[in-house]
Backbone as CSV, one residue per row, in Angstrom:
resi,resn,N_x,N_y,N_z,CA_x,CA_y,CA_z,C_x,C_y,C_z
1,UNK,0.816,-1.195,0.000,0.000,0.000,0.000,0.862,1.263,0.000
2,UNK,2.120,1.129,0.336,2.990,2.292,0.316,2.781,3.266,1.461
3,UNK,2.220,2.815,2.553,1.947,3.698,3.691,3.201,3.874,4.542
4,UNK,3.312,5.061,5.156,4.440,5.353,6.041,3.934,5.968,7.341
5,UNK,4.769,5.920,8.368,4.444,6.561,9.638,4.155,8.035,9.368
6,UNK,3.059,8.530,9.938,2.636,9.920,9.743,1.521,10.067,8.723
7,UNK,1.380,9.077,7.813,0.267,9.101,6.862,-1.044,8.908,7.624
8,UNK,-2.159,9.263,6.990,-3.463,9.029,7.601,-4.237,8.012,6.785
9,UNK,-5.113,7.315,7.457,-6.022,6.363,6.834,-7.417,6.653,7.343
10,UNK,-8.419,6.382,6.518,-9.808,6.538,6.929,-10.439,5.161,6.998
11,UNK,-11.074,4.875,8.130,-11.748,3.604,8.363,-13.248,3.857,8.415
12,UNK,-14.019,3.001,7.787,-15.469,3.089,7.853,-15.926,2.070,8.892
13,UNK,-16.395,2.563,10.016,-16.853,1.700,11.111,-18.375,1.784,11.154
14,UNK,-19.032,0.819,10.514,-20.493,0.769,10.440,-21.092,2.103,10.005
15,UNK,-20.498,2.684,8.969,-21.029,3.916,8.402,-20.444,5.195,8.959
16,UNK,-19.634,5.107,9.990,-18.999,6.294,10.568,-17.541,6.325,10.113
17,UNK,-17.144,7.413,9.462,-15.778,7.560,8.972,-14.865,8.002,10.121
18,UNK,-13.810,7.232,10.358,-12.833,7.536,11.406,-11.478,7.721,10.737
19,UNK,-10.887,8.899,10.881,-9.564,9.153,10.312,-8.522,8.978,11.410
20,UNK,-7.452,8.271,11.088,-6.399,8.026,12.075,-5.030,8.199,11.424
21,UNK,-4.080,8.695,12.201,-2.705,8.872,11.748,-1.917,7.620,12.109
22,UNK,-1.093,7.159,11.196,-0.266,5.976,11.436,0.881,6.369,12.356
23,UNK,0.942,5.739,13.530,1.978,6.040,14.513,3.159,5.077,14.393
24,UNK,2.904,3.846,13.957,3.994,2.894,13.762,3.519,1.765,12.851
25,UNK,4.459,1.049,12.319,4.179,-0.088,11.447,4.965,-1.288,11.967
26,UNK,4.433,-2.463,11.731,5.150,-3.673,12.131,4.778,-4.804,11.192
27,UNK,5.613,-5.800,11.152,5.341,-6.986,10.333,4.487,-7.949,11.149
28,UNK,3.602,-8.648,10.468,2.736,-9.623,11.133,2.999,-10.986,10.522
29,UNK,3.193,-11.973,11.380,3.381,-13.353,10.928,2.017,-14.020,10.916
30,UNK,1.347,-14.017,9.761,0.003,-14.562,9.652,-0.031,-16.077,9.815
31,UNK,1.110,-16.742,9.751,1.124,-18.199,9.905,1.134,-18.628,11.370
32,UNK,1.352,-17.669,12.274,1.348,-18.010,13.702,-0.080,-18.090,14.220
33,UNK,-0.255,-18.703,15.354,-1.579,-18.790,15.979,-1.741,-17.751,17.089
34,UNK,-0.838,-16.804,17.153,-0.938,-15.739,18.148,-1.926,-14.685,17.685
35,UNK,-2.415,-13.906,18.618,-3.316,-12.807,18.277,-2.503,-11.747,17.555
36,UNK,-2.947,-11.364,16.380,-2.283,-10.332,15.591,-3.264,-9.186,15.359
37,UNK,-3.088,-8.116,16.097,-3.947,-6.952,15.909,-3.408,-6.156,14.733
38,UNK,-4.191,-6.055,13.682,-3.728,-5.344,12.501,-3.838,-3.838,12.666
39,UNK,-4.785,-3.378,13.475,-4.968,-1.951,13.709,-5.279,-1.738,15.187
40,UNK,-4.534,-0.860,15.811,-4.779,-0.496,17.208,-4.968,1.014,17.239
41,UNK,-6.086,1.460,17.793,-6.395,2.882,17.844,-6.042,3.468,19.210
42,UNK,-5.707,4.751,19.203,-5.458,5.470,20.454,-6.755,5.534,21.247
43,UNK,-6.676,5.562,22.583,-7.894,5.670,23.397,-8.731,6.871,22.958
44,UNK,-10.036,6.654,22.861,-10.967,7.711,22.500,-11.248,7.830,21.011
45,UNK,-10.428,7.220,20.166,-10.590,7.361,18.718,-11.925,6.826,18.231
46,UNK,-12.387,5.740,18.802,-13.609,5.091,18.322,-14.859,5.465,19.120
47,UNK,-14.765,6.461,19.963,-15.904,6.836,20.803,-17.139,7.195,19.993
48,UNK,-16.985,7.825,18.824,-18.129,8.243,18.026,-18.670,7.173,17.103
49,UNK,-18.035,6.010,17.082,-18.467,4.927,16.191,-19.479,4.032,16.904
50,UNK,-20.339,3.368,16.128,-21.292,2.430,16.736,-20.535,1.330,17.498
51,UNK,-21.093,0.932,18.626,-20.439,-0.075,19.448,-21.444,-1.121,19.902
52,UNK,-20.950,-2.322,20.085,-21.769,-3.418,20.583,-21.022,-4.074,21.729
53,UNK,-21.741,-4.368,22.772,-21.177,-5.098,23.903,-21.721,-6.514,23.852
54,UNK,-20.876,-7.468,24.166,-21.263,-8.867,24.123,-20.806,-9.534,25.404
55,UNK,-21.686,-10.313,25.991,-21.328,-11.092,27.175,-21.875,-12.498,27.003
56,UNK,-21.120,-13.457,27.447,-21.562,-14.842,27.385,-21.489,-15.394,28.804
57,UNK,-22.564,-16.040,29.212,-22.605,-16.621,30.557,-23.227,-18.002,30.487
58,UNK,-22.728,-18.874,31.302,-23.304,-20.209,31.415,-23.917,-20.315,32.809
59,UNK,-25.227,-20.428,32.852,-25.927,-20.501,34.136,-26.936,-21.639,34.090
60,UNK,-27.378,-22.038,35.252,-28.398,-23.081,35.331,-29.668,-22.582,34.638
61,UNK,-30.386,-23.466,33.952,-31.597,-23.042,33.236,-32.574,-22.245,34.092
62,UNK,-32.713,-22.597,35.343,-33.663,-21.890,36.200,-33.194,-20.475,36.569
63,UNK,-31.914,-20.158,36.327,-31.381,-18.833,36.651,-31.312,-17.918,35.426
64,UNK,-31.602,-18.427,34.226,-31.439,-17.649,32.999,-32.235,-16.352,33.006
65,UNK,-33.498,-16.394,33.343,-34.328,-15.190,33.318,-33.800,-14.122,34.266
66,UNK,-33.412,-14.512,35.449,-32.925,-13.553,36.443,-31.587,-12.948,36.013
67,UNK,-30.676,-13.755,35.506,-29.383,-13.244,35.052,-29.580,-12.289,33.877
68,UNK,-30.432,-12.655,32.928,-30.716,-11.790,31.783,-31.290,-10.461,32.248
69,UNK,-32.222,-10.486,33.192,-32.836,-9.262,33.710,-31.783,-8.373,34.382
70,UNK,-30.948,-8.951,35.231,-29.944,-8.168,35.956,-28.899,-7.556,35.020
71,UNK,-28.424,-8.336,34.070,-27.425,-7.823,33.128,-28.011,-6.691,32.296
72,UNK,-29.208,-6.873,31.780,-29.823,-5.845,30.945,-30.107,-4.577,31.734
73,UNK,-30.558,-4.708,32.968,-30.793,-3.526,33.805,-29.507,-2.740,34.000
74,UNK,-28.417,-3.435,34.321,-27.149,-2.752,34.569,-26.622,-2.091,33.299
75,UNK,-26.753,-2.760,32.156,-26.317,-2.152,30.899,-27.118,-0.894,30.595
76,UNK,-28.429,-0.952,30.784,-29.275,0.210,30.517,-28.889,1.385,31.404
77,UNK,-28.539,1.118,32.648,-28.179,2.188,33.572,-26.813,2.787,33.238
78,UNK,-25.905,1.992,32.690,-24.535,2.452,32.479,-24.216,2.885,31.052
79,UNK,-24.892,2.305,30.049,-24.445,2.503,28.677,-25.334,3.380,27.823
80,UNK,-26.497,3.750,28.281,-27.286,4.605,27.424,-28.768,4.459,27.643
81,UNK,-29.513,5.081,26.745,-30.951,5.163,26.926,-31.679,3.836,26.795
82,UNK,-31.103,2.857,26.130,-31.761,1.556,26.050,-30.715,0.469,25.906
83,UNK,-31.085,-0.729,26.312,-30.206,-1.889,26.176,-31.086,-3.097,25.946
84,UNK,-30.603,-4.019,25.173,-31.356,-5.231,24.881,-30.512,-6.446,25.221
85,UNK,-31.181,-7.487,25.646,-30.519,-8.768,25.867,-31.102,-9.753,24.884
86,UNK,-30.248,-10.499,24.240,-30.694,-11.538,23.312,-30.044,-12.830,23.735
87,UNK,-30.787,-13.893,23.622,-30.196,-15.173,23.968,-30.643,-16.235,22.985
88,UNK,-29.980,-17.345,23.048,-30.309,-18.458,22.179,-30.966,-19.530,23.035
89,UNK,-32.136,-20.044,22.677,-32.904,-19.728,21.480,-33.354,-18.269,21.511
90,UNK,-33.569,-17.697,20.304,-33.831,-16.257,20.216,-34.996,-15.768,21.070
91,UNK,-34.699,-14.781,21.874,-35.706,-13.988,22.570,-35.032,-12.658,22.851
92,UNK,-35.779,-11.604,22.872,-35.199,-10.285,23.100,-35.987,-9.582,24.186
93,UNK,-35.256,-8.981,25.101,-35.875,-8.150,26.126,-35.172,-6.812,26.113
94,UNK,-35.927,-5.749,26.042,-35.358,-4.412,26.044,-35.917,-3.616,27.209
95,UNK,-35.052,-2.888,27.864,-35.449,-2.030,28.960,-35.046,-0.615,28.613
96,UNK,-35.811,0.341,29.027,-35.378,1.737,28.947,-34.375,1.938,30.072
97,UNK,-33.906,3.156,30.267,-32.944,3.431,31.321,-33.455,2.959,32.684
98,UNK,-34.729,3.002,32.850,-35.343,2.484,34.067,-35.227,0.967,34.095
99,UNK,-35.007,0.343,35.244,-34.899,-1.099,35.289,-36.227,-1.812,35.151
100,UNK,-37.318,-1.094,34.950,-38.627,-1.712,34.830,-38.903,-2.102,33.388
101,UNK,-39.216,-3.383,33.112,-39.499,-3.781,31.739,-40.766,-3.100,31.237
102,UNK,-40.828,-2.817,29.917,-42.018,-2.176,29.369,-43.218,-3.104,29.396
103,UNK,-44.417,-2.525,29.462,-45.674,-3.209,29.285,-46.030,-4.204,30.288
């Protein structure tokens, strides 16, 4: 690509254009099984881009509803005006900022 340190690149993150300056370059051994981060952004760079949080938990079947309710309530209180929990098999529960489910 002919890129050098100091050049800028524009990334499209789910429709939001993020421009970043190249601070360093390194070679990546794609044949290794180690984690190879191809792009690392400075803190705060992606704040304006769409974000998704994902959590996976293994709980007893009888505890699923309660764990889903508690996690979704906490996400709604901390991350924004609404939060949804989805699980497999598919079901969706959405709460507003209030921990009270709608309807």
